[in-house]
C-alpha positions, 0 to 999 in steps of 0.5 A: 239842934231841931228835936222832934218827938213822935208819940207812938203808935199814934204818930203824933209829931211835936217839936220839943226842947232837948230837955223835954225829949230827955224826960220823955225818953225816961218815962215813955214806953214807946217813943220816937225822937228825931234830932236834926243837927247842923251840917257842920260840927260847931265848936263846943258841941256836946255829944247827943248821948249826953244831951239825951241822958244816954251817956251810960249807953256808950253812944259816943258815936251817936251824931258824930260827924264822919262816923263810918257805917255801923250795925251792931246789937248790944244785948237788948239795944242796937246801934246803926249808922245807915247810909241814905241817898238825898238826890245825888248826895250821900247822907247818914242817919245815926240810929239807937233803938231799944225795946222802948224807944227809937232815937235818930240823929242826922245832920241837915234835912233827910227826906227818909226821916220825913217819909218815915214820920209821914208813914207812921199814922198809917203803918202804926208799927207795934214797937220800936223795932218794927219802926226801926225796920220801917226806917231801914226799908226807907233807906234802902228805897232811897238807894233803889230809887236813885239807881233806877232813875240813873239807869233810865238816864243811861238808857236814854243817853244810849238811845240818843247816841245812836241818833246823834252823838256828841261829847256831852253824852260822854260827860253825862255818862261819866257822872252817872258811872261815878254816881253808880260807884258812889251808891255801891261803895256806900251801900256794900259795907253797910250791907255786909255789916248788917247781914253779919249782925242780923245773921248772928241775931237770928241764930240766937233763937230768941227772935220772935216770928214777927221780927224774923219776918221783918228781917227776911223782908229787909234782907230781900230788899237789900239784895234788890237794892244791890242788884239795881246798883249792879245793873246801873254799873253794867248799863254804864259800862255798856253805854261807854262800849257803845259809844266807843263802837260808834266812834270806831265805826265812824273812823272806819268810814273815814278810812274807807273813804280815804282808801277809795280816794287813794285808789282813784289816784293810784293809776295817776300816780303810776302814770306820773311816776312812769313817764317822769323817769329819765331813761333814754328809751323814754325820751327817744321812743315815746314820740307818737301818741299810739306808743304813749297810750299803749304803754300807759294803758297797756302796762296797767291792764297787764298788771291788772290781769296778772293780779286777777290771775294770781288771786284766782290761782291762789283761791283768795278771790273765792275765799273773799267771795265766800266770806261776803256771801256767808251772812246771806247763806246764814239768813237763808237757813 
């Protein structure tokens, strides 16, 4: 267990044993205590609330591995389990806040906490609740930053596809789409819980104007983060559709080439089929070169003229010509 005690509002950080952090929580009027736990729960690990002397607060969930997202107010205190994004990994920060102190608990290093502690000497928040909103903003920023970075990767992949398509692009797109789903599924339940809690708190009528402003700004940033994630999901779907369109276009090109080859060999197929028939007329009469060419070329010419006549009379030819000329006419307009 790594315990960091931050004296507020100066933002002075000091490492301390958990016993000292417990004493300072009982005596100080403005304090931030951050506790880093091992990534995995060790056998016989005591609850963090007991270590800090907060067992009376009903914080059995504080620091517990696998705890779901949480956002709840309990009178003059509040508890949160806030999702954060660390690279491609999803983490959670457990938060307990009162008017006097703020306690954060997490497993493994969390960049959001490090960023928050680095901001404190410059931001100098007025109380523990203002510090809480700084932490929540940092957590939302981790989602927004990850979504924007992934969105840029999707757009770069889409540009590469139109230059040269390869199967690795599909694999990378599938990973980015899965990352977008992770962001959405992690943030949305927390956003719904936080909105409900904050709305109920705002309706109580006892919230100061400064905290109302912080709440509105936080809700705006929450909507911005969700919008960024939804944009990433839309971009991933569009990129997959573009890839499918490119594959379909290549398949159509192959089919067209096969059709051209088939058209070239169709007359030859007709000739071999026609002169391979075992009728007595074919064997007895086709003894001169002139008769051979007359039947070979003449029959195909007659069939061609009949086909053109049928197309002209049924107006299919004019319809095909109008369809081909339609885009040019639209461009002239």
